[in-house]
N, C-alpha and C positions, 0 to 999 in steps of 0.2 A: 504494500500500500504506500503510495507517495506521501511523504510526511514533511513537505516543505511548502512554504507560502510564496506565491508569485509577487506579492506586494508587501514586503517587510519594511518597517520604518528604519531609516538610516540615521544613526546618531554618532557623531565624531568618527565617521568612517566605518562604524561597526553596525551590524544588524542589532536592533533593539529587541530583546526578548521580553515578552509580557509574562509576569508572574502572578498567578491567582491561586487561591485555595477554594476547592470545590467539594461540597458535601453531597452525599447521596442518601436520601431519606425515603422511607416508605412504610406503609402498613405491612405487618408480617405476612410473608408468603407472596408478596407482590413481585418478587424477582429482583430485589435490590442488589444482593450480592452477585447474582448472575450478570446483571448489567455492569457492575464494577469490574468483573472479570473480562467482559467483552470490551470495555473501554481500555483496559490495560493491554489486552491482546492486540487490538487494532493499532494502538499507539506504539507497539513494539516493546513495552515494558516487560512483558512476559511472553514466553514462546508458545504456551498452550493455555487456553482458557479452562480453568478448573470448574468443577460442578459441585453444588452443595450435596447432592445425593451420592456423589462419588467420594466425598470427604477429602477433596484435594483442592479446595478453593484457596487461592493465594493469600487472601486476607483473613480467613477463618483459621487461625493458628492454634487456638486453645482447644484442648482435647474435648471438653464438654460441648463446645460449639460444633465440632465435627459429629459428635454423637447425636445431638438433638437437631442438627441442621438449621440452627438459628445463630445470628450474630449477637454476642453478648457484650463484647468490648469493642470500642471504636479503634480502627486501625488506619494507618495512612500509607500511601504509595506515591511514588514519583513517576510522572509520565510527561511526554512532550507531544504536542500536535501543532504542526505549522509554526506560527510565531509565539506559541504559548508554552510556558512551563507550568504544569498543573500539579498541585499537591492534592491528591484525591483522598478524601476522608470518608470511609465507610462507617455507617452508624447502625446501632441495633434497631430492628423494626418492631420487636415485641414490646407491648405497652408496659410490661414489668420493668423494662430497662430504659424507660424514657429519660431518666435522669442522666444516664450516660450519653444519650443522644443530645439532650438539651445543652450540656456544657460544651459540646463541639460547636454548636451554633454561634458561640461567642467569638470564634476565630474564622468564620467563613466569609468569603467575598461573594460567592454565589452558591446556589444549591440546585440539585436535580431532584425533583419529587417524582417518585415512580408510582404509577397508578396501574392496577391490574385491569387489563381490558375485559377480563371475564367477570370481574366483580364491581368495577367502577369505584366511585368514592365510598370509602368505608369509614367506620367510626373513628379510628385512630388517624385516618387521613385528615379529617377536619381538625383534629388536635394539632397535627404537624403544621397544617396551614396557618392556624392561629399563632403558633410559635414563630413561624417564618415572618409573619406580620409583626409580631411583637419585637423581634430582633432586627426588623427592617432589612431582610435578606432578599435580594433579587432571586427569582426562581425560574428555572426551565422545567418543563414537564415531559416525562417520557411515559407514554401509555404502552405498557408491555403486554405480552401474550396475545398480540393481535392475530397470531396464527391459529388460535383456538376457534372452534365453530361457535357461531352466534354473536361474535363481537361486531359492533356497529360503530363506525368512526363518527358519524354525525350524531348518533345518540349519545355517545360518550362525551363529545364536545358540549352538547346541550346540558348533560349532567354536571360537567365541571362548572359551567356558567350558573346553573340553577343552585348548586349546593355550595360553591366556594366563592362566587362573585364574578365581577367583570374583568376584562383584560386578557382573556385567554384567546390566543390566535394560533391557528394551524399553520406551522412553518414547513409543512411537508413539501417535497419537491414537486409533487403532482398537483399542487394547489394552483387554481387559476390566478394569474398575477394581478389582474384588476381587482378581483374580489379580495385577494390578500392585502393589497395596498389600501383598499377602502376600510377593511377591518382594523388595520394599523392606524390609519389616520384619525378615525373617530375616537381613539383613546386619548388624544391630546388636542386641544383647541388650536394651538399654534401650528402643529403638524397638519391638522385638517385644513387650515387656511392656506398653507403652502401647497398642499396636495391639490386643492381646488384650482390654484393658479398655475402650478407647474406640471401636475399630473404625476409627480414622483415623491417618494419618501426617502430622504438621504440616510445612509448607513449610520452616520453619527447621531441622527435623531432616533433611530431604532435603538442604538446602544443607550442613549440617554433615557428613553422611556422604560427600557428594561431595568436600568440602574435605579430609576425612581419608582419602580414597582407599578408602573401604569400598564405595562405589557408583560405577558407571561407566554413565551414561545412554547408551543406544544409539538412534540414529535411522536410518531407512532411506529411500532415495530415489534420484533421479538428478540429479546436479549439472548435467549438460548441459541437461536439460529443466526444471531448477529445480523439481523435485518433492521434497518433504520438507525443503527448505532452510529454509523459513519456520518449520517446527516446530523445527528445530535452533536458529534464532535466538531463538525464544521461550523455548526451554529454557535457552539461555545467559543470557538476560536474567533469567529467573525463578530460576535455581538457582546463580548465582555470587555471590560476596561480594567486596567491595573489601578489600584488606589494610589493617591498621592500621599506620601508619608513625610512627617517632619524629619529634619536633619539630625536631631538629637536622639539618642537611643531610648526606646521604650519597648515594652513587651507586656503581653497578657498571659498569665498562667491559666491553662484550661484543664489540666489533668496531671495527677501524680500517679506514678506506677513504679514497679520494680522489675528489673530484667531477670534473666534466669540465674544470675549470680547474686541476686539480692541487692544490687546497686539501685539506689533511689534515683528516679528519673523525674525531672520537672519538664513537662511538655509546655512549650510556649509558642506564641506567634509573635514575631518581631514586628512591632507596629511603628517603628521609627529608627533611623540611624543604623548603626552596626554594632554587633557584639563580637568580641574576640575572646579566645581562650585565655584564661588567667585574669580576665577583667573582674573587678570587684563589683558586686551588686549588693544593694541593701533594701530593707523594707521593714514592715511591721508584721509580726506573726499574729495568729488568731487570738492570742492573749494580750495583744497590744504591746508586745515587747519588741524593741528594735533589734534587727539583726544585720550583719554584714558578712558576706561569704564570697569565696572566689569560685569562678566557673572552671571546673577541671576539664570537662570535655563538652564539645558540641556535636551531637549526633543527628544525622539526617536519615530518618528511618524510611524504609520501603518494605512493607511486610515485616518479617522477622529480622531481615538484614538491615544494616545501617553503614553509612560511610562517615568517617571522622572529618569534621571541618575545622579550619582555623578561624573562620569568620562566618557569622550569620548576618545576612542582609535583610533589610526591611521587606516584609511580605513572606518571609520564610516561616514554615512551621517545623520546629525541631525540638530536640530533647537535650536537657543540660544535666550534667552530673556535678556533684560537689555542693549542692544546695540542700539544706536539711530543714529549713523553716518555712519554705514556700507552701502555699495552699491554693487549691483550685478556685479560680475567679480573682486571684490577686493581680493587681496592676503593678508593674515594676517601673521605677524611674519616671514617675509622673503620670503613667497610664492609669486611667480610672479603674477601680475595682468593678467586677462584673455585677450585674443585677442578681438579686436572689432568684433562684429557679421558680418558674411558675408551677411546675409539677412537683409534688411532694408525696412521701409515703403516707398512707391512710390506715394501715394495719400494723399492729404491734404484737410481737410474739416473745414469749419468755424463752430464754436460752436454757435448756436443761443439760447440765454437764454430767459426764460419767463420774462414778464414785472415785474419790481421791483426787479429782482435778482441782487445782488451785483457782478459785474464782477470780482473785485479783490478778493473777497472771493472765488468765483468759481475757479479762477486761482490757489489759494493756495490749494484748494481741488484737482484739477487736478494734480498739482505738486506732491501731496502726492500719488495719484493713479499712476502717472507715475513711481514713485519709485518702486511700486510693480509689474507693468505690463510692460514687455519689449516690448509689441506690441504697446505701446502708446508713442508718441512723442508730447509734448505740445510746441506750438510756441506762444509767446506773441508779438503782433504787438502794440508796445507802442504808436506810432503816431496815430493809428486808435482806440486804446482801444478795440481791438478785440482778441479773443482767437481762435487759429487754432490747430487741432490735425492731426498728420500724422499716417496713418494706412495702413495695408496691403490690405484690401478689405472691401466689403460691409457687410460681416458677422460680422466683428468686430464692425461695427457701432451699430448693434442691441445689442451686448454684452456690449459695452461701455455705451449705453443708460440705459441698465438694471442696470449696476453697479452704475452709478451716481444716479439713482432713489433710489436704495437700500441703498447706503452709505450716500447720502447727501440729499435725499428727494426732488430733483429738476428734473423736466421733461424737458430735453433739446432736441433740434432737430439739424440737420446738413444740410448744403447746398449740392449742387450737387457735390462739390469737384473739385479739380484741381490736375494736375500732378506736382510732385516735380522735378524740374530741378536742374542741377548742372553746374558748369563752370570749365574750365581748360585753360591752356595757350599752345601755339604752338611754342613759341620760348624761348630762354634763355635770361634772363634779370638780372640786379642787382637791388635789392630793398634796398633803404637806408632810415634810419629814425634817427632823432636827436630830443632829448627832453632836453631843457636847459632853463626853466624859472629860476628866481632867486633862488639860493641855491639848484638847481637840475642839474643833468648832466647824459646823457647816449647817446651813438651813436652805431648804429648797421648796418652792411652791410651783406646782404643776397644774395646768388646766387640762383635764382629760375629757375628750368628746367622742361620741360614737362615730365611727367611720362607715363608708360604704362597704358592702360585701366584697371581699377579695382585695381590699386596699392594704391589708396588713397593718403594721405600725408606722404611722407617719410622725416624724419628730421635727419640731420647729422651736425656735426661740423668739420670744417677744420681749425679752428682758433688756433693759437699758444698760449700756456699758458704764454709765455713771453709778449704777446700783451694784453691778457685779462685773468684775473684769472679764474680758472676752475669753481669756484662757480658761477661766473657771466655767464659763458657759459651754465652751467646747467640751470640756471634761464631763460635764453633766450629760450632754447629749451623747457622748461616747458611752457613758455608763448606762444610759437608757437603752442603747442598741446592742450592748455587749452580751446580754443574757436573755434567756427566755423567761419572761415574767409569768408567774403562775396565777391563775384565777382563784376565786374564793369558793366556787361551787364544787368543783371536782379536782382542783389543783392542775387543770389542763392549761396549756399555753394560751396567753391572751393575744388576740388579734383584732383587726378591723377597728382601730382606735387611733385618734390623733392626740398626741401629747405635746403640749406647748409649755416651754419654760417661761413662766411669768415673772418670777423674781427669785432672788437668792441672796445669801449673805455669807461672807467669809471673815475670818479674823486675821489681822495683819501678821500676827506672830504664830498662832497655834494651828492654823488650818493646813492640813496636808491633803494630798490627792485622795487617799483612802477615806477621808471624812466625807467628801462629797459622794463617794460611792455608797456609803451607808445611808446618808440622808436621802439620796435619790431613790434607792431601793425602797426605803420606808415610805417615801412620799407616794410612789406608785401603789404600794400595798395599802396604804391608808385610804387612798382614793377608791380603790377597788372595794374595800370593806364597806364604804358608804354608798357605792353606786348600785344601780339596778342591773345586775348581771344576768345574762342569758347564756345557755349552752348552745354551741354550734356543732353540727355533725357533718361529715363528708358526704357528698352526693356523687353518684355516677351519672354520666350522660349515656343513655343506652340506645341501641338500635336492635329491635327484636323482629325476627322474621319467623312467622309460623304459618302452617297451612290455613287457608281461609276459613275452614270449618272450625278451627280452634281459636278464632279471634276473640270470641266472648270470654273464654277461659283466661286468655292472656290479659285482657282488659280488667277482668276481676282481680287477677293477681296483682297487677300494677296498683290498682286502687287500694287493695288490702295492705300493700307495702308502703303506702303513703306517698306513692309516686304520682307523676303527672305525665301525660303524653298528648301529642297532637292528634289530628284526625288520621285514621288508618289509611294507608296507601295501598292500592291493589296492584300487584305485579304478577300477571298470569295467575297461577294457582296459589300464590303466596300473598300474605298480608304483611306489610311493614309498619311497625310502630316505632316512633321516635319520641323520646322524652327524657326525664331524669327521675331518680329515685334514691333514697338513702342507701349508703354502702352497707350498713348493718343489715338491711332487709334483703339486699341483692346478692350477698356473698354466696349463698347456696343455690340461688335461683338458676344458674346455668345447668346444673344437674337436673333440676326439675323440668326445665324446657326440653332437654334431651329425652327425658323419660316420657312426658305426656305427648310429645310430638313424634315419638319413636325414631328419634335421630334426624328428623326432617327439619326441625327448627334450629335457629342459630341466634345467639345473643352476643352482641359486642358491647363492652362497657369501657368507657374512658373516664378519667377523673374530671369532674366538672368544677368542683369548688366546695365551699362550706356554706351552709344555711342553717336556719334555726332548727334545733333538735325537736322532733315530734314526740319523743318520750322522755322529756327532760326530768320529770320527777323520778321515774324509775332508774335512770342512769345516775342521778345524784344520790339516790338512796343506796344503790349498789356500790358506789365509790366510797361512801362513808368518810368523806374528807372533812376534817375539822380545821378551818384556816387558823384558828387561835392556837392550835398545837403544832403548827408548821414552824419549827425552830429555825429553818433556813430562810424563811421569808417573814420576818417580824413586821408587824403593822404599827407598833407603837414607836415612840421616839425617846431619846435620851437627853435629859437636860442636866444642868449643873447648878448646884447651890452650895455655897460655903465650902468649895473645894472638893465636893463629892458628887458623883453622878447618880441620878435617880431616874426611874423608868416611868413613863406616862403612857397609858393605853390609848389606842387609836381614837376612841370617842372623845377623849379630853385633850388631845394634842392641839387642835386649833386654838384653844383658850390659852395656851402657853407659848405660842409662836412669837418671835421677836419682830417679824414683819407683818404688815397688814394683809388681810385676805385679798385675793384678786377677784373675789366674787362680791365684794362690798361690805364684808363684816368690819366692825370697828377695830382699828389697829390697837395692839397691845404695846405697852412700853417695854423698855429693856428690863433685864432681870433685876437690876438694882432698884427699880421703881415699883416692884410688885411683891406681894406676899405670896410665897409659894408653899403649898401644903406638901411636905415631904412624905414620900412613900417609903415603906420599910423594905429597902433593897440593900444589897451588899454595897459597901462603900467603893468598891472597885469598878462599879459601872454596870449598866443594864445590858450592854451588848455582850459582855463576857458572861453575864448571868444566863443569857439566852443560849450560849454555846456550852455552858458548863455541863449540861446533861449529856451532850455528845462526848465531851471529854471523859466524864465518869463512865460512860458505857465502854469507852476504849481502855481506860487505865484503872478504873476503880475509884472509889471515893477516898479522898484524903482530907486530913485536918487542915484547915486554913490558918496560916500564920497572919499575924497583924502586919499590915503594910504601912510602913512609915516612910517609904521612899528610899532612895539610895543613901546609905549611911556613909557620909564622907568623913572618915577618920584621918585627920591630918597629922602626920608625924613631924615633930620638930627636927630640924637638921642637926641639932645638938643631942638628940636622944641617943642613948647608948643602946644596949641590947634590948630588943623589944620583949615585952612581957609575953609569956606563953598564954594563948587563948584557950578557953574551953572549946572543944571541937564544935559544939553547937553554935558558938559565936563566930566561927569562921565564915568569911564572906567571899563569895565567888562572883567574878565578873566574866560573863560569856559574851564574846564579841563576834558578830557575824561579819567576817572580814570584808568580803566584796560589797556587802550592803553599805558599810562605812566608807570604803574607798570611793564608791560612785556617788556618795552623798556629800563628801568633802571636796570642795572645788580644787584645792591644790593637789590632792591625791588623784582626783579624777583626771586632771590635765596630765599628770605624770603617767598615769596608767595608759593614756592614749599612745604614748611613745615607748613606755617601758613598764609593763605590768609587774615585772619582778622588782623593779625599783620601788613601785608603789607599795608592794607587799612589805618589803623590808623597812620602808619609811614608817609604815603603820606599826610594825613590830617594835621599832625603836621608840616611838611615841608611847606605846603601851608599857615598855620597860620603865620609862621615866614615871609614868602614871602609877605603876605598881609600887615603885619605891616610895612614892609620895603618899599614896593612899593606904598601902599595907594590906591589900586584898589579894586573893588568888585569881590571876588572870588566865583565861583560856581563850585563845584566838582561833577561830574556826574558818578554814578556807574550803571552798566547795570544789571537789574534784569529780563532780557528777558526770561530766562528759569526757573524762579521761579514761580511755579504754584500758582495762587491766589494772587500774590503780587500786592499791590496798590501803586500808586505814593506816595512817602514819601519824604518830605523836612524837614531837621533839621538844626539847628544852632549849629555849633561846634566852640566854642570860637568866632573868628572873621570872619569865612567863612560859606558859606551855602553848605550843602551836600545833593545831590539828589539821591534817589534810584528810578529808573524808574519803571513803572508799568509792569504787565505781558504783554508779546507780544510787548513791546516797547524797542528798543535798545537805547543805549546811543547816537548813531548816530542820530536816529530819534528825540530824545529829544533836543539835541544840535541844530539840523537843525531847529526845531520849535522855540527855544528860539532866535537863531540868526535872524530868520525872523521877530520875534515880536519886538525885541529891537534894531535890527541893523539899523533901520531907524532913531532912536533918539539918541542912544548912540554909543560910540566907543567900539567895541567888538573885543576881541582877543580870538582865540581858540587854545588850546594846543592839538595837535593831529598829528599823521602821517597817518591818514586815508584819502584817496583821495577824497571820496565823501564829507566828512565834509569840506575839503579844498575848493572844488568847491562851496559849498553853502556859506561858509564864505566869500570867495572872491566875489561871486556874489552879496552879500548884502553890499559890501563895507567895510567889516571888514578886520582884518589881522589874520595871523596865525603863530604859531611857532611849529616846529616839536618837538616831545618828546625829541629828542637828543639835539636840540638847547636850549630848556627850561632847561634841566639838566645843561648845561653850564651856563645859566643865574643864576640858583640857586647857583651854585658853586661860581660865582662872588659875589653874595649877601652874602654868608657865609664868604667869604674871607674879604669883606669890613667890615662886622660886627667885625670880629676878629681884623683887623687892627685898627679900631676905638677904640675898648675896650683896646687893648694893648697900644695905644697912651695915653689913659686916665689913665690906671691903671698899666702900665708897664708890667713886667713879672709875677706879682702876680696873684694868682687865684682870680677870681671874681665871682659874682653871675651868670653871663651868662654862664661861662664855667662850673661852678658847675651844672647848669641846663642841659647843653649839656651832661655832664658826666652821669647824672641821666637818660637822654633819651637813651644814648648808652647802659647803663646797662639794662634798660627795654627792649630795642630792642633785646639784646642778650638773655634775659630771654624768650622773645617770641619765639625766634628760638629754645632754649632748650626745652621749653614746647611743641612746635610743633613737634619736633623730637620724644619726649617722647610719644606723642599721637600716632604718626605713628607706633612706635615700639609696643605699646599696641594693 
């Protein structure tokens, strides 16, 4: 087959090659994989077109795909046709794997939608068409299986226009030219005007209309017999345009996978500039933590094989190694993150593990699998110690079981499953949250309004920058969107609601980022507690075909299920019913249809969306959810009086807020101007009280020591030998090393060029601090990501330095030590980490934030200077000589670090 173009564009003396990414989509069994094989064969990318039934398709490489004859995972292949370099992306057709298909849409320039000529437009075809419209992807259509008896070209074209909309034009070669041009011209007013004057439609106008989704070229043929496929390829080459990309590097991550060696692959489309091997990339992981990593390899895949590239150019779809924090949908280097998927799992199954299997290890394994598989949502029920997975359907269960067995060697089973419900509100309320234990402060006011069905959570800010700094406002909006907020009826996820930040308040000295997280979460929960909530359940859009004599039975069933449908349509001896019905009622109905129609009936279901639950009372009763007992989602707030935190239940919170209501209630004055009724709660604050029960379940109940804060025992420099202490009076200071390094500006700057220098600088500071305070200092450094690292404890002058073992964080080590020695000794932890704070306070210890500890160190250094100046006047002395030497060494570390970076 000739594979060159007669009219290629010449640029700088070279033929310019157009680069596009082309996706192939279809309802299951429409012939999508067969068409992909035909395209690759005609273009010369493969020598023989494989077949699904022969299990030798080039792009179906996974063993289960070959067995079942369906595509499960998206694959890519490289091919060329005339002046075009095409990256072909084959996507799953089965509705259960829609999430895999949808994430590929994020990186497509064009799509080919395959329609079965024998079946016409099917249920999932309409879903695919809506997704193409949502992502604004220009589309070509290939009507397949036209070699089968009974297919009618004109009837199929009418079906496309009636069921999917306007703009479908037959681009077949035997089409009458005048009729063809007229159909094209009426799709655009400007083109029609030019056609009426000149009698022609220019190729560039056709390309523009296709790009703007005003025209959808239709081709007919048989992929199996490779009829009509060449015309489709010619059309793609003639009527597609390469996108214009910016000059600076950008990329979008659309998939995470692992190769046969277990290497993590980040699949991207380069949307600007160039990327080279060993380039540094940065971003934010899904926990909002920054990362920076180097690209080790750039792979251009075609089927299972790949070639190594030194550089990826704009428009390329490739895979990167060396990145460990990327996630599907992430935008790199200024590229916007992808939208949340429109399709989502609606069924939840409990994972039943074999005897002796570690549930926590399996949870980690499934989390890793969840990163790679968009079809999978893992839910951990901590109170019950159970794992649940959310899936699209039963076919996924078999695939998931196979993956778990193959990857982790564990044979799991699943229960019968349950429907995933959601909640929303019906009225407008103000949600308020306040978090003010000692040395913390944050207040948030949110306006919560019901949204349209399917709108999800819409987040906005109407707060003045004069009232709350813009950085704090952004942080609050981040906290609103970073977690799934649970409703108060069944604990299901909240959706279809608009949340507007109306006002908030921070403290100049005591507010930290975690304070606004607590206040924001509590404000949402407080608003939900007072709102009129309703339960939402998922609905299927169905297409039911039954023999005409059984139409009455089908209509009665739909009515009993709480569904609705349009007027029956007669097609020869069959009746077609279209409508929607609750997923809960439709789950077992396909088997019933097959039974009462004796196999002649056919039911196609696709996810429609969420709507009000028809059996709300029964579902709420079965869930037995008590929002007041949900310790992870408190609805009350924490206020402070006379140096101690106290808890206020959600009903009383509005009367204690420091800012006026955004719904017109009278403003309350500041704390100093009000008389506050104290509740009998522990002095260490209500937030820790809420989490204490979780701590007790984990470690057991302990006696609480009196908390007087960090006891600063200053030793005079003239003191002789220190008196021996009673062991119970021994004081321990545990320091989270990296937490402090990245909280202190001087150490943070040093760490950027020499992390080892920053570690030793902190160790020297703590040696001086220990000598001055007389406490036992344990400095903990995190070796969590150091493979093969064992726990190492070393003595550095007068302090102990701990490097944790592999897979153990500094948080976990400090938590363990506090639990072990907190019963016997007074323990203080230096950290700004919320989890460590909870554990420390729960054991009766005290804590100092990294910022407060910095101030304490400065006071210590100042007191040392004053005492030496008092003894020696203004003359230089041994101490200051020593300090000068340390400063010189510190600067040398910085110089050497920068030199290393330059080299």
